[in-house]
C-alpha positions as CSV (number, residue, x, y, z in Angstrom):
1,M,89.6,93.0,69.0
2,A,90.7,93.0,72.7
3,P,91.6,96.3,74.2
4,S,95.2,97.3,74.9
5,S,97.1,95.5,77.6
6,R,97.6,99.0,79.2
7,A,94.2,98.8,80.8
8,S,94.2,99.4,84.6
9,V,91.7,98.6,87.3
10,L,91.8,100.2,90.7
11,A,90.4,98.5,93.9
12,F,90.2,101.1,96.7
13,V,90.3,100.4,100.4
14,G,88.5,102.9,102.6
15,S,88.9,101.2,106.0
16,A,89.8,103.4,109.0
17,N,91.4,100.4,110.8
18,A,94.7,98.7,110.2
19,G,94.6,95.1,109.0
20,T,94.6,92.8,106.0
21,V,92.5,94.0,103.1
22,R,91.5,92.1,100.0
23,G,90.3,93.1,96.5
24,Y,89.1,90.5,94.0
25,G,86.9,90.3,91.0
26,T,86.9,89.8,87.2
27,V,87.9,92.4,84.6
28,K,85.8,92.4,81.5
29,Y,85.4,94.6,78.4
30,Y,82.6,94.9,75.9
31,E,83.3,93.3,72.5
32,N,82.0,96.4,70.6
33,G,83.2,99.0,73.0
34,A,80.6,101.6,74.0
35,S,78.2,100.0,71.6
36,G,77.9,96.9,73.8
37,G,78.1,93.3,72.6
38,A,79.4,90.4,74.7
39,A,81.3,91.1,77.9
40,L,84.6,89.2,77.5
41,P,87.4,88.6,80.1
42,L,90.4,90.9,79.9
43,A,93.6,89.0,80.5
44,G,96.8,90.9,81.6
45,A,95.1,94.1,82.9
46,R,97.1,95.8,85.7
47,V,95.2,95.9,88.9
48,R,96.2,98.1,91.9
49,L,94.9,97.6,95.4
50,M,94.8,101.1,96.9
51,D,94.2,102.7,100.3
52,D,92.0,105.8,100.0
53,D,93.7,108.1,102.6
54,T,92.9,111.6,103.6
55,L,96.4,112.8,103.0
56,G,96.9,110.9,99.6
57,D,96.1,107.5,98.2
58,V,98.6,104.7,98.6
59,T,99.1,101.7,96.4
60,L,99.2,98.6,98.6
61,K,99.8,96.0,96.0
62,T,99.9,95.6,92.2
63,G,99.0,92.6,90.1
64,Y,97.6,91.5,86.8
65,S,94.3,89.8,85.8
66,G,94.6,86.2,84.8
67,A,93.6,84.4,81.6
68,E,89.9,84.6,82.5
69,G,90.2,88.2,83.7
70,G,90.2,87.3,87.4
71,F,92.3,89.0,90.1
72,D,92.7,88.5,93.8
73,L,95.0,90.8,95.8
74,S,95.6,91.0,99.5
75,A,97.8,93.5,101.5
76,T,98.2,95.0,105.0
77,S,96.7,98.5,105.5
78,D,98.5,100.5,108.2
79,D,95.7,103.1,108.7
80,G,96.3,105.2,111.7
81,W,95.4,108.8,112.8
82,F,94.2,110.9,109.9
83,Q,94.6,108.1,107.4
84,G,91.1,106.8,106.6
85,K,88.4,108.8,104.9
């Protein structure tokens, strides 16, 4: 059985410079949970591209994994003084 559609994936950006950032990959789950089994694609998982800042994390963009579990998010990071870790 596939996990709940409430699953979330976070892609963190730790750059100290402003510019375009990108997070991409494939979300998978194990067929038998912690017991292992086949790694299957997880469709519909919410994915957040986040900037890891010193004064608090910022969500740059939110999306969802596709039918095969893939995601590809791009956003502009406005890191400035005291922003990047």
